[in-house]
N, C-alpha and C positions, 0 to 999 in steps of 0.2 A: 927579775919576772919581765921589765920593761925592756930589758934587751933581747930576751926570749922573743919577744914578739917582733922587734926589730929583726931577728934572723929570721923568721918565719916569713915576713914580707919581703925580705931582701931574697927569699928562696924562691919566694914566688915569682917574683921579677927575673929571677935567672931562668925559669922554667918557660915564662912568657917569650923571652928574647931568644931561648934556645931551642924551642919546640914548635914554633908558627912557621911553617913551610907550605905552601900551595902554589898551584898554578894561578896565573895572573888572569882571573875570569874579572869579567867588569862588575863594578858595584851597582846594587839596586838604588832607587831613589831612598828607600829607607837607610840603605848604609849610608848614602850621602849624606843624610839627615842625621845620623848617628855621628859621624865622623865630625860633622859641623859643630854638634854639641860637645861632644867629648871633647874634642882638641879645644875649644874655647874655654871649657871648665877646666880642662887640663893646665892650659897655660896659666890661668886665674889662680889656680891652687898650688902652682910653683913661686907665684910671686908671693902669695899671701903667707904661704910657707916661710921664704924670705924675710918677710915682716915679721912673724913671728917670732922667728930665732934671734931677731934685733929687739924688737920691742915687748917681747913677753916679758912678763915681770917676775916669774916663778920657773924654776929650771925645766917643768913637765911641758908648759906650754912653748918654750924655746926649742926643748928635745922635739916634740910633736911637730913644731914648725920646720925643724931638719929633715925630720922624718917624711914629711908630707912634701918637702919640695923634691926630695931626693926620689922618692917613688913615683910623684907624678912627671918626673924628667924621664924617667924609664918607661912609663905609660905613654908618654906624649912621642918617645922614640920608637916603641913598637907600633903605635897607631900608624905614624908617620910613613914607617915601613909598608905596612900593608896598605895603605891608601895609595903609596905610590906604586904599589904592586896590582891595584885594581883602577889606577886612573882617576882617583879622586885627588883634587887639590885641597890643600890646607891653608885657609887664611892666615898669614902670619900677625903676629900682634893681637893684642884685646880687642873685642868688638864693643860699641859704644855700651853696650849692656855691662860687660865684665871690667870695662875701664872705669864706669860710675862705680861699681862695685869696690873697686880697689880704692879709688877716691876716698869713699867712706871709711872703708877701713885704716887709711892711713891719717884720717882727721879724727879718727877716736881717741880721746884723753887717754892719757897711758894709765890712769887708774881702772878704766873700764876697757881696756883693750883686751884682755885674757879672755873675759867673759863675753864680749861682742866675736871675738876671733872663733872661740869655740861654738857658739851658736850659728855664726856665719857656716862652719864647717860642717856643723849637724846638718845643717838645711841642705847643702850641696850634696851630702854624701847619702842623705836619704832620698833625694831625688837619683840622684846618680845609680842607687841600688834598683829602683825600679827600671831605670834606662838601660841596664847591664842586663838585667834580667830578661826584659823584652827583646833584646838586640840576640842574647843567646838561644832564643827559641826561633825568631824570625828571621835573623841577618843570614848572609851567604855565609858561605862555609869560614872564610878567614875571619870573618867579624863575630861568625858565633864563637868560635874559639878564642878569640881576643876577648870576646864579651865574659866568656863564662872563667877563664882563668883571672881577669882584672876583678872580677866581682869578688872573688875571693879576699882582694885587697881591700876593695871598697868596704866590704864588712868586717875586715879587721879594723880599718879605721873608724868605723862606726864603733865598734865594740870600745875601742881605746878612748874614743870621744866621750861615749856615755859613760867613762868612770871618771872622767874629769869634772 
C-alpha cells in the first residue's frame, strides 16, 4: 500500500515536469509572493526530509523523509523552471525563519523526533494546502497549472501524515 502511494506521487511529478509549457509572461506580485513562500518551504521540506531519513526511529518516518525530500526536490525544480520563464528570482538557501525551524528540528531529542517531525510536516502541509488552492484560482497561467498539479501531491502527503 505504501509503495502504491509512492508510485502515485512519482507519477504526479512526472506529469508536472512533462506538461508545464507556456509563453514566458511576466509574473504578478501575487505570483512572486507565491514563489517566495513555496521555494522557501520546499527547501526546508527537502532538508527536513533528509533529516527524517537519517534520524527517524521507525521505518515509516525514515521512508516518509526520503519521499518528502525526493518529492520536494522535484517541486522545487519545477518551480525554478517556471520562475525562470517568468522572470522571478528565487533566493538560494533558507531564510531566517526556515533556518531557525531547521535548527529546532535538529535539536529535538531522538526519542521525540518522529512525533515532532510529523507534527511539523502536518503544519506545513496544511498551510500549503490553502496556499496552493489560492494560487490555482488566482495565479497567472503557469503558476495556476503548477499549483493545481502540486496540490495533488500536497494532499497525498497530508493523507499519509494523517495516518502516522
